[in-house]
C-alpha positions as CSV (number, residue, x, y, z in Angstrom):
1,L,15.1,-5.0,-11.6
2,A,12.3,-7.1,-10.2
3,M,11.0,-4.2,-7.8
4,G,10.8,-1.8,-10.7
5,M,9.3,-4.0,-13.3
6,L,7.2,-6.6,-11.5
7,G,6.6,-4.4,-8.4
8,L,6.0,-0.7,-9.4
9,A,5.1,-1.0,-13.2
10,L,3.0,-4.0,-13.1
11,T,1.2,-2.7,-10.0
12,Q,0.2,0.5,-11.7
13,F,-0.5,-1.1,-15.1
14,T,-2.9,-3.7,-13.7
15,Y,-4.5,-1.2,-11.3
16,Y,-5.4,1.0,-14.1
17,A,-6.4,-1.8,-16.4
18,A,-8.7,-2.9,-13.4
19,I,-10.2,0.4,-13.2
20,Q,-11.3,0.3,-16.8
21,S,-12.9,-3.1,-16.2
22,L,-14.4,-2.6,-12.7
23,G,-14.4,0.9,-11.8
24,V,-12.4,2.8,-9.2
25,G,-14.1,1.2,-6.1
26,M,-13.6,-2.4,-6.9
27,A,-10.0,-1.8,-8.2
28,I,-9.0,-0.1,-5.0
29,L,-10.6,-2.9,-3.0
30,L,-9.0,-5.7,-4.8
31,Q,-5.5,-4.0,-4.8
32,Y,-5.8,-3.4,-1.1
33,L,-6.0,-7.0,-0.4
34,A,-2.2,-6.7,-0.5
35,P,-1.9,-6.8,3.2
36,L,-3.6,-10.1,3.4
37,W,-1.0,-11.6,1.1
38,M,1.8,-10.0,2.9
39,L,0.4,-11.5,6.2
40,L,0.0,-14.9,4.7
41,F,3.8,-14.6,3.4
42,E,5.1,-13.7,6.7
43,R,3.1,-16.6,8.3
44,F,3.9,-19.5,6.1
45,W,7.4,-18.4,4.7
46,L,8.9,-16.2,7.4
47,K,7.0,-18.1,10.3
48,I,5.9,-15.1,12.0
49,P,3.0,-16.0,14.1
50,L,-0.5,-14.6,13.6
51,T,-1.4,-12.7,16.7
52,P,-5.0,-11.8,17.4
53,A,-4.1,-8.1,17.2
54,R,-2.8,-8.5,13.7
55,L,-5.8,-10.5,12.4
56,A,-8.2,-8.0,14.0
57,A,-6.4,-5.2,12.5
58,L,-6.3,-6.7,9.0
59,T,-10.1,-7.6,9.1
60,L,-10.9,-4.0,10.2
61,A,-8.6,-2.4,7.6
62,L,-10.2,-4.6,4.8
63,A,-13.6,-3.9,6.0
64,G,-13.1,-0.2,6.2
65,C,-11.5,0.0,2.8
66,A,-14.4,-2.0,1.2
67,M,-16.9,0.5,2.9
68,V,-15.0,3.4,1.5
69,S,-14.2,2.0,-1.9
70,V,-17.7,0.4,-2.8
71,E,-19.3,3.9,-2.3
72,T,-17.1,5.3,-5.1
73,E,-18.1,2.5,-7.5
74,S,-19.4,3.7,-10.7
75,T,-20.4,0.4,-12.5
76,R,-21.7,-2.9,-11.1
77,H,-20.2,-4.8,-14.0
78,W,-17.9,-7.7,-12.7
79,G,-15.8,-9.3,-15.4
80,N,-13.5,-12.2,-14.8
81,V,-10.5,-10.2,-16.5
82,G,-11.1,-7.2,-14.3
83,V,-11.1,-9.2,-11.1
84,L,-8.1,-10.9,-12.2
85,L,-6.2,-7.8,-13.0
86,G,-7.3,-6.2,-9.6
87,L,-6.2,-9.3,-7.7
88,T,-2.8,-9.1,-9.7
89,A,-2.4,-5.5,-8.7
90,G,-2.6,-6.5,-5.1
91,V,-0.2,-9.3,-5.4
92,C,2.3,-7.0,-7.3
93,F,1.9,-4.4,-4.6
94,A,2.6,-6.9,-1.9
95,F,5.6,-8.3,-3.9
96,Y,7.1,-4.6,-4.1
97,T,6.6,-4.1,-0.4
98,L,8.2,-7.4,0.6
99,M,11.1,-7.0,-1.8
100,T,11.7,-3.4,-0.6
101,R,11.9,-4.6,3.1
102,H,14.4,-7.2,1.8
103,A,16.6,-4.7,-0.2
104,L,16.7,-2.0,2.8
105,K,18.5,-4.5,4.8
106,S,21.6,-4.0,2.6
107,H,21.0,-0.8,0.8
108,R,20.2,2.8,1.6
109,D,16.6,3.8,0.9
110,L,17.6,6.4,-1.8
111,T,19.5,3.7,-3.6
112,V,16.6,1.3,-3.5
113,L,14.2,4.1,-4.7
114,F,16.4,5.3,-7.5
115,Y,16.9,1.9,-9.1
116,S,13.4,0.6,-8.7
117,F,12.2,3.8,-10.5
118,L,14.9,3.7,-13.0
119,F,13.9,0.1,-14.0
120,S,10.2,1.0,-13.9
121,A,11.0,3.9,-16.4
122,L,12.8,1.4,-18.8
123,F,9.8,-0.8,-18.6
124,W,7.5,2.0,-19.7
125,S,9.9,3.3,-22.3
126,A,9.5,0.1,-24.3
127,S,6.0,1.1,-25.1
128,P,5.7,3.1,-28.2
129,D,2.9,5.2,-27.1
130,S,4.6,6.2,-23.7
131,W,6.5,9.2,-25.0
132,Q,5.0,12.6,-25.9
133,P,7.1,16.0,-26.4
134,L,6.6,18.3,-23.6
135,S,5.9,20.9,-26.2
136,Q,2.6,19.2,-26.9
137,I,1.5,19.2,-23.3
138,E,-0.2,22.4,-21.9
139,P,1.8,24.2,-19.5
140,S,-0.6,23.7,-16.5
141,K,-0.6,20.1,-17.2
142,V,3.2,20.0,-17.0
143,W,3.1,21.4,-13.6
144,M,0.5,18.8,-12.5
145,I,2.8,16.1,-13.8
146,F,5.7,17.6,-11.8
147,Y,3.5,17.5,-8.8
148,V,2.5,13.9,-9.3
149,V,6.0,12.8,-9.9
150,V,7.5,14.6,-6.8
151,F,4.7,14.8,-4.2
152,G,2.7,12.0,-5.4
153,T,5.3,9.3,-6.3
154,I,8.9,10.0,-5.1
155,F,8.0,11.6,-1.6
156,P,5.4,9.0,-0.7
157,Y,7.5,6.1,-1.5
158,L,10.4,7.6,0.4
159,L,8.2,7.8,3.4
160,F,7.0,4.2,2.6
161,M,10.5,3.1,2.8
162,H,11.4,4.9,6.0
163,A,8.2,3.2,7.5
164,M,9.4,-0.2,6.6
165,K,12.5,0.4,8.7
166,H,10.4,0.5,11.8
167,L,7.4,-1.8,10.9
168,S,6.8,-5.2,9.3
169,A,5.6,-5.5,5.7
170,S,2.1,-6.3,6.7
171,H,1.8,-3.6,9.2
172,T,2.9,-1.1,6.6
173,G,0.4,-2.6,4.2
174,I,-2.5,-2.4,6.7
175,I,-1.7,1.3,7.5
176,S,-1.5,2.0,3.8
177,A,-5.3,1.1,3.8
178,L,-5.8,4.7,5.0
179,E,-5.0,5.9,1.6
180,P,-8.6,5.4,0.1
181,V,-9.9,6.9,3.3
182,V,-7.8,10.2,2.8
183,A,-8.7,10.1,-0.8
184,A,-12.4,10.1,0.0
185,V,-12.0,13.1,2.4
186,I,-9.9,15.1,-0.2
187,A,-12.4,14.4,-2.9
188,W,-15.2,15.7,-0.4
189,I,-13.4,18.9,0.4
190,F,-11.9,19.7,-3.1
191,L,-14.2,17.9,-5.8
192,H,-17.4,18.2,-3.7
193,E,-18.0,14.6,-3.8
194,K,-20.4,13.2,-1.4
195,L,-19.1,11.6,1.8
196,T,-21.7,9.0,3.2
197,G,-22.0,7.6,6.5
198,L,-20.8,4.3,5.2
199,Q,-17.6,6.0,4.1
200,L,-17.1,7.7,7.5
201,G,-17.7,4.1,9.2
202,G,-15.1,2.7,7.0
203,G,-12.6,5.5,7.8
204,L,-13.0,4.8,11.4
205,C,-12.5,1.0,10.9
206,V,-9.2,1.6,9.4
207,L,-8.1,4.2,12.0
208,L,-9.1,1.6,14.6
209,A,-7.1,-0.9,13.0
210,I,-4.1,1.2,13.0
211,V,-4.6,1.7,16.9
212,I,-4.8,-1.9,17.4
213,L,-1.4,-2.5,15.4
214,Q,0.2,0.2,17.5
215,M,-1.1,-1.0,20.8
216,G,-0.1,-4.5,19.9
217,S,3.4,-3.3,19.1
218,V,3.8,-1.5,22.4
219,T,2.6,-4.4,24.4
220,R,5.0,-6.7,22.5
221,R,7.9,-4.3,23.2
222,N,6.9,-4.1,26.8
223,E,7.0,-7.9,27.1
224,Q,10.3,-8.2,25.4
225,T,11.7,-5.6,27.8
226,R,10.3,-7.3,30.8
227,H,11.5,-10.8,29.6
228,S,15.1,-9.2,29.1
229,R,15.1,-7.8,32.5
230,E,14.0,-11.0,34.1
231,S,16.6,-13.1,32.1
232,G,19.3,-10.5,33.3
233,N,18.3,-10.9,36.9
234,R,18.5,-14.6,36.8
235,A,21.8,-14.5,35.1
236,P,24.7,-15.9,37.3
237,E,27.1,-13.5,38.9
């Protein structure tokens, strides 16, 4: 219930509302502060240490996301309400990620996905303007909606949950910062939007952040393996 309404539904609502107030670029930038909130939660609540690799990766990911997103900005108007909505979108996204990781400890990924989507749908069904008969929608747009539902929502969230079986919440959030980079490249290829040097640099920053995270994970696993072997060798016969 909490994941579907406070996580999925409110993340989308506050994100779209932030776009209306700030524009796409700033809304994306504020939403992708979510890894920062996850990292702080893991540090102060779960007592997970802040390693230099995690801090470096977070800094690079946020900087790269900013470099990509600011270039798409269509308005320079900053309103307090819009900023608050953007920050709320990031907090809700962080909340959903952390709750998902917790739920996956005791439930299958398909179960978590089904019920979170179910309660999100119930949340939106309460809106009087949310329903429209399919007969009033153009056939081509029905197929577009179908694509968004399956390949833009269900499939990505399922992959997102699989990733969290192997990564921490903050690692998953940092890697998710690759999304605006991919979006900029797709817009350049299919929508003929410009792709500036600043955006390319931002994409490289996000990719470098992912490499640092992976290298840190490999180093940590190697150290744990080495300590385990040393402890086994020192164990009494």
